[in-house]
C-alpha positions in Angstrom: 31.2 171.9 -151.7 32.5 169.3 -154.5 34.8 171.4 -155.8 36.2 172.4 -152.4 36.5 168.8 -151.5 38.1 168.1 -154.6 40.7 170.8 -154.1 41.4 169.2 -150.7 41.8 166.1 -151.9 44.3 167.1 -154.7 46.2 169.5 -151.9 46.4 166.7 -150.0 48.1 163.9 -152.5 50.6 166.6 -153.9 51.9 167.6 -150.1 52.2 163.7 -149.6 54.0 163.2 -153.0 56.5 166.2 -152.1 57.0 165.3 -148.4 58.4 161.9 -149.9 61.1 163.3 -152.5 64.5 163.9 -152.0 66.2 167.4 -152.6 69.1 167.6 -154.9 72.0 167.9 -152.8 75.1 170.2 -153.4 77.9 168.7 -151.5 81.0 167.5 -152.9 81.7 164.2 -152.3 85.2 162.2 -153.1 83.9 158.3 -153.1 81.1 156.2 -152.7 81.8 154.6 -149.5 80.7 155.2 -146.1 81.6 153.0 -142.8 79.0 151.1 -141.4 78.1 150.9 -137.3 79.8 147.4 -135.8 77.1 144.5 -136.0 75.2 146.2 -138.9 74.3 146.0 -142.4 76.7 147.4 -145.1 75.2 150.1 -146.5 75.1 150.5 -150.5 76.0 154.3 -151.6 74.9 155.8 -154.6 74.9 159.4 -156.2 72.7 160.7 -158.7 74.4 162.3 -161.8 72.9 165.4 -160.9 74.4 165.2 -157.5 78.0 164.6 -159.0 77.5 167.2 -161.7 76.8 170.0 -159.2 79.8 169.1 -157.1 82.1 172.4 -155.9 85.5 171.9 -156.7 87.7 173.4 -153.9 88.8 176.9 -155.0 91.4 179.3 -154.1 89.5 180.3 -151.2 91.1 180.4 -147.6 87.6 179.5 -146.4 87.1 176.0 -144.9 85.4 173.4 -146.8 83.8 170.2 -145.8 83.7 167.5 -147.8 81.7 164.2 -147.7 82.8 160.6 -148.4 79.1 160.2 -149.5 75.6 162.2 -149.1 73.3 159.1 -149.3 73.6 156.1 -147.0 71.4 153.0 -147.9 70.8 151.4 -144.3 69.5 148.3 -146.8 67.0 146.1 -145.4 67.4 146.2 -141.4 65.3 143.4 -138.8 63.0 146.0 -136.6 64.9 146.8 -133.3 68.2 146.0 -134.9 71.3 148.7 -134.4 70.2 152.2 -136.2 73.7 154.0 -136.3 75.6 154.4 -139.1 78.4 157.2 -139.9 79.1 160.0 -142.5 82.5 160.6 -142.8 83.9 163.9 -143.6 87.4 166.0 -144.5 88.1 169.8 -144.0 89.0 170.1 -147.5 89.6 174.4 -147.0 92.2 176.0 -146.0 90.8 177.5 -142.2 89.6 175.7 -139.4 86.1 174.2 -140.3 83.5 174.4 -137.3 80.4 172.4 -137.5 77.6 174.5 -135.9 74.4 172.4 -135.8 73.1 169.0 -137.3 69.5 167.9 -137.6 67.6 165.5 -138.7 64.2 165.6 -140.6 62.1 164.2 -137.7 62.5 162.7 -134.6 63.4 159.2 -135.1 66.4 160.3 -137.4 69.2 161.7 -134.5 72.8 162.8 -135.9 75.1 163.7 -133.4 77.3 166.6 -134.2 81.0 166.5 -133.2 82.2 169.9 -130.5 85.5 170.2 -131.8 87.1 172.0 -134.8 88.6 170.6 -137.5 91.9 171.8 -138.8 92.5 171.8 -142.6 93.0 168.2 -143.8 91.6 166.7 -140.8 88.5 164.0 -141.0 85.7 163.2 -138.9 82.7 161.2 -138.4 79.0 162.6 -137.9 77.2 159.2 -136.5 73.3 159.2 -137.7 70.8 157.2 -135.4 67.6 156.2 -137.1 64.2 154.6 -135.1 64.9 150.7 -136.3 61.5 150.1 -134.6 59.4 152.0 -137.3 58.9 149.2 -139.7 58.6 150.4 -143.6 60.8 152.3 -146.0 62.2 155.2 -144.9 63.9 158.4 -146.3 65.2 161.0 -144.1 67.4 164.0 -144.4 70.0 165.1 -142.2 70.9 169.1 -142.7 74.7 169.8 -141.6 75.2 173.7 -140.8 79.0 174.7 -140.8 81.2 177.4 -141.5 81.9 176.6 -144.8 80.7 179.4 -146.9 78.8 177.1 -149.6 75.8 176.8 -147.2 74.2 173.6 -145.3 74.9 169.9 -146.9 71.9 167.8 -146.6 72.7 164.3 -145.9 70.3 161.6 -146.8 69.6 158.2 -145.0 67.4 155.3 -146.3 66.5 152.0 -146.0 63.3 148.9 -145.2 62.7 148.2 -141.5 61.4 144.5 -141.6 59.4 143.1 -138.9 61.0 140.7 -136.7 60.1 137.3 -137.3 58.6 135.2 -134.5 
């Protein structure tokens, strides 16, 4: 009985640890900037060396290719109840029309809005992402973007800290 309890505790701790880690992304950012929504905290954007070295270079393929300005968006420190929408900018750097088929957040508190239109080669667009700023504490959430880009789905990350309102 003690062994089973011990194994359950280890399993739960492992799940909690792995649930809070951010996966390595393989998107192709050009710069490290993200446009904040109006009246918002300006985000700080960063990429890990692993993300920088795993970028796929545009090839001679005629396929569409989605390229994000940044795959990581830092909300910074935000007051509870503040505007929670930020924007990821992207460009179709491929040779055919880009279609975004689905955008999904890793939980109900992170809601992306997918553009419905197709993006011709060279055209740019945005994916607004809303985080529920009524949840106090640090957060890291993922947004998965599925397109007709043959390199597969792109995983974007939003993170920051929500502080309680001061009376």
